[in-house]
C-alpha positions in Angstrom: 70.2 -180.1 -97.0 71.1 -182.1 -100.1 73.7 -179.5 -101.2 75.5 -179.4 -97.8 79.1 -180.4 -97.8 79.7 -183.9 -96.3 82.8 -185.0 -94.4 83.5 -188.1 -92.4 84.5 -187.2 -88.8 87.4 -189.7 -89.1 88.9 -187.2 -91.6 88.4 -184.4 -89.1 90.3 -186.4 -86.6 93.4 -187.0 -88.8 93.4 -183.4 -90.0 93.2 -181.9 -86.5 96.0 -184.1 -85.1 98.3 -182.8 -87.9 97.2 -179.2 -87.3 97.9 -179.5 -83.5 101.4 -180.8 -84.2 102.1 -178.0 -86.7 101.1 -175.5 -84.1 104.0 -176.6 -81.9 102.4 -179.1 -79.5 105.5 -181.2 -79.3 104.1 -183.5 -76.6 101.4 -184.9 -78.9 102.1 -188.4 -80.2 99.9 -190.8 -82.1 99.6 -194.6 -81.9 97.8 -196.8 -84.3 97.1 -200.5 -84.7 97.8 -201.2 -88.3 94.9 -199.1 -89.5 96.4 -195.6 -90.1 94.9 -195.4 -93.6 91.4 -196.1 -92.2 91.6 -194.1 -89.0 93.2 -191.2 -91.0 96.1 -190.9 -88.6 98.2 -191.6 -91.8 98.0 -187.9 -92.3 99.9 -187.3 -89.1 102.3 -190.2 -89.8 103.3 -188.8 -93.1 104.0 -185.3 -91.6 105.5 -186.5 -88.3 106.8 -190.0 -88.8 109.0 -189.9 -85.6 105.9 -189.2 -83.5 103.6 -191.9 -85.0 103.9 -195.4 -83.6 102.3 -198.4 -85.4 101.8 -201.0 -82.7 100.4 -203.6 -85.1 97.3 -205.6 -84.5 97.8 -205.6 -80.7 95.4 -203.0 -79.4 95.8 -204.0 -75.7 99.5 -203.5 -76.0 99.0 -200.2 -77.8 97.0 -198.9 -74.9 99.7 -200.0 -72.5 102.3 -198.2 -74.5 100.2 -195.1 -74.5 99.8 -195.3 -70.7 103.6 -195.4 -70.4 104.0 -192.4 -72.7 101.4 -190.4 -70.7 103.3 -191.2 -67.5 106.3 -189.7 -69.2 104.5 -186.4 -69.9 103.4 -187.0 -73.5 99.8 -186.7 -74.7 99.1 -189.9 -76.7 96.2 -190.3 -79.0 95.4 -194.1 -79.4 93.7 -194.9 -82.7 91.7 -197.8 -83.9 88.2 -198.9 -84.9 85.7 -198.4 -82.1 85.2 -202.2 -81.9 88.9 -202.7 -81.1 89.7 -199.5 -79.1 86.7 -199.9 -76.8 86.0 -203.6 -77.1 89.2 -205.6 -77.6 91.3 -203.2 -75.4 88.7 -202.6 -72.7 90.7 -204.2 -69.9 93.8 -202.1 -70.7 91.8 -198.9 -71.1 90.2 -199.6 -67.7 93.2 -200.7 -65.7 96.1 -199.0 -67.4 94.4 -195.7 -68.3 91.2 -195.2 -66.3 92.4 -196.5 -63.0 95.5 -194.3 -62.8 93.6 -191.5 -64.6 96.3 -191.0 -67.2 96.2 -188.4 -69.9 95.4 -190.8 -72.8 93.0 -189.9 -75.6 91.3 -192.7 -77.5 90.4 -191.8 -81.1 87.9 -194.5 -82.0 86.8 -194.5 -85.7 84.3 -196.6 -87.5 81.7 -196.5 -84.7 78.1 -197.7 -85.1 76.0 -199.3 -87.9 77.3 -196.8 -90.5 80.5 -198.9 -90.8 78.3 -200.5 -93.5 79.7 -203.4 -95.5 82.2 -204.3 -92.8 79.3 -206.0 -91.0 78.3 -206.9 -87.5 81.7 -207.8 -86.2 83.0 -204.3 -86.9 79.8 -202.3 -86.2 80.4 -201.3 -82.6 77.2 -200.2 -80.9 78.4 -200.9 -77.4 81.2 -198.4 -77.0 79.3 -195.7 -75.2 78.2 -198.2 -72.6 81.7 -199.6 -72.1 83.4 -196.2 -71.9 80.7 -194.5 -69.8 81.2 -197.3 -67.2 84.9 -196.4 -66.6 85.2 -193.8 -63.7 86.7 -190.5 -64.8 86.4 -191.2 -68.6 85.1 -188.4 -70.7 83.0 -189.7 -73.7 82.5 -187.6 -76.8 80.7 -188.2 -80.1 80.8 -185.2 -82.4 78.0 -184.6 -85.0 80.0 -183.1 -87.9 83.4 -182.0 -89.1 83.5 -178.6 -87.3 82.4 -180.2 -84.0 84.8 -183.1 -84.4 87.8 -180.8 -85.0 86.8 -178.8 -81.9 86.4 -182.0 -79.9 89.9 -183.2 -80.7 91.4 -179.8 -79.6 89.3 -179.9 -76.4 90.4 -183.4 -75.7 94.1 -182.5 -76.2 93.7 -179.4 -73.9 92.0 -181.2 -71.0 93.8 -183.4 -68.4 92.6 -187.0 -68.1 91.3 -189.9 -70.3 89.0 -189.2 -73.2 87.1 -191.4 -75.6 86.2 -189.8 -78.9 84.0 -191.6 -81.4 84.3 -190.8 -85.1 82.5 -192.2 -88.1 83.4 -193.7 -91.4 80.5 -192.2 -93.3 80.6 -188.7 -94.7 78.0 -186.7 -92.9 76.6 -183.2 -93.5 78.5 -180.2 -92.0 75.8 -178.1 -90.5 77.7 -176.0 -88.0 79.0 -172.5 -88.9 82.7 -172.5 -87.9 82.7 -168.7 -87.4 80.0 -168.8 -84.8 80.5 -172.2 -83.2 81.8 -172.7 -79.7 82.6 -176.1 -78.3 82.5 -176.7 -74.6 83.1 -180.1 -73.0 80.1 -181.3 -71.0 77.7 -178.7 -72.5 74.9 -179.5 -74.9 73.7 -177.3 -77.7 70.1 -176.3 -78.5 69.7 -176.2 -82.3 66.0 -175.4 -82.7 63.2 -173.8 -80.7 60.1 -175.8 -79.7 58.1 -176.9 -76.7 56.0 -179.7 -78.1 58.6 -182.4 -77.8 62.4 -182.5 -77.3 64.8 -184.6 -79.5 68.1 -185.2 -77.8 70.6 -186.6 -80.2 74.3 -187.4 -80.6 76.7 -188.1 -83.5 75.2 -188.5 -87.0 71.7 -188.7 -85.5 71.9 -185.0 -84.7 71.4 -184.1 -88.4 68.6 -186.7 -88.6 67.0 -184.9 -85.7 67.3 -181.6 -87.5 65.6 -183.1 -90.5 62.9 -184.6 -88.4 62.3 -181.2 -86.8 61.8 -179.6 -90.2 59.3 -182.3 -91.2 57.4 -182.0 -87.9 57.4 -178.2 -88.1 55.7 -178.5 -91.5 53.0 -180.5 -89.7 52.6 -177.9 -86.9 54.7 -179.7 -84.4 57.5 -177.7 -82.9 60.4 -179.9 -81.8 63.4 -178.7 -79.7 66.5 -180.4 -81.0 69.5 -180.7 -78.6 72.9 -181.8 -79.7 74.8 -183.8 -77.0 78.4 -184.1 -78.1 79.6 -185.0 -74.6 77.8 -188.1 -73.4 79.8 -188.1 -70.2 79.8 -185.9 -68.3 76.2 -185.3 -69.5 74.8 -181.7 -69.5 72.0 -182.4 -67.0 70.9 -178.8 -67.0 69.9 -178.7 -70.7 68.3 -182.1 -70.5 66.2 -181.2 -67.4 65.2 -177.9 -68.9 64.0 -179.5 -72.1 62.0 -182.1 -70.2 60.3 -179.5 -68.0 59.4 -177.2 -71.0 58.5 -179.9 -73.5 57.0 -182.7 -71.4 58.1 -185.5 -73.7 61.6 -186.5 -74.8 63.1 -188.6 -77.7 66.7 -189.6 -77.6 68.5 -190.6 -80.8 71.9 -192.3 -81.1 73.8 -194.7 -83.4 74.3 -197.1 -80.5 72.4 -199.8 -78.7 69.5 -198.3 -76.7 71.1 -200.1 -73.7 73.9 -198.2 -72.1 74.2 -195.2 -74.3 72.8 -191.6 -74.5 69.2 -192.7 -74.0 70.0 -194.5 -70.7 72.1 -191.5 -69.6 69.2 -189.2 -70.2 66.7 -191.6 -68.6 68.8 -191.9 -65.5 68.9 -188.1 -65.0 65.2 -187.6 -65.7 64.0 -190.5 -63.5 65.8 -188.9 -60.5 65.3 -185.2 -61.1 62.4 -184.7 -63.6 60.3 -187.8 -64.4 59.3 -187.5 -68.0 58.1 -189.9 -70.8 61.1 -190.8 -72.9 61.4 -192.9 -76.1 64.8 -194.1 -77.3 65.6 -194.2 -81.0 68.7 -196.4 -81.5 69.8 -199.9 -82.2 67.2 -202.1 -80.5 69.5 -204.6 -78.7 70.4 -206.4 -81.9 73.6 -207.0 -83.9 74.1 -205.2 -87.2 74.6 -206.7 -90.7 76.5 -205.9 -93.8 75.2 -203.4 -96.4 75.4 -199.9 -97.7 75.6 -197.5 -94.7 72.6 -195.3 -95.5 70.4 -198.4 -96.2 71.5 -199.9 -92.9 70.7 -196.8 -91.0 67.2 -196.8 -92.4 66.8 -200.6 -91.8 67.7 -200.1 -88.1 65.5 -197.1 -87.7 68.4 -194.6 -87.3 66.8 -191.9 -89.4 64.6 -188.8 -89.5 61.6 -190.9 -90.5 61.8 -193.0 -87.3 62.2 -189.9 -85.2 59.1 -188.4 -86.7 57.1 -191.6 -86.3 58.2 -191.8 -82.6 57.1 -188.1 -82.1 53.7 -188.8 -83.6 53.2 -191.8 -81.3 54.2 -189.9 -78.2 52.0 -186.9 -79.1 49.1 -189.2 -80.1 49.0 -188.0 -83.7 
């Protein structure tokens, strides 16, 4: 996997917005909060300056402007760091977008611990929990460039509010574009196996794939499932994995409270009681440092997934 091309999903976001506009989608507009270079909406701004609005460091106001544009028939993509898009502007997202169920898309970059040197104040590990709690909000966290591009297109095509989380860190591109099909609300099984299921989202999907390779070398066959749409969750694939594997690990670059792990536990506790262990940020704040070092420090890696599998299987 060392030779695999790596691309940050924030780049995928900026590129796809520009592609959609070039394809004649004249209702698409982009809003940013003084971070166009970092969120990569600067690509769109350069090509379509009349359809890009820099609202300054006023994220709540930006969401309100987007709500107004959506009410006029436009499809606005609101862009900022996850900490500001989901955190600082939560009230406006809830009341101005979620409550009237407006067609606003939130492109939140720099999610999770992998923001790295920016530190705890910018490492948003609460955004899934916040956005999942808003009725009618679709929550997406793509795993690589190909999936991220497809997710942006799917968000544009659907009616209603969408939260998309993108990363700062360049991550491996493991999907084959020619054979990949993205469907909102549908998980993707990446490996065969009935010994244990690993259900992952975002950059943790590739870590799950690497963990499965290591486990396979030890004679443990892990089923890896990619959940790009955290809400609505693909309950069918989760329940099937629980029934056939008997034990489940969830893996996410998010607090174990309120994210994918809790979504999976909620479904299984009601419909298929199954032992579950949650790999994620263990209810702590992050800290500043190189992204890959931090992911290892906080247990967001293949080694931690393997260790968890061994513990669950008694090996």
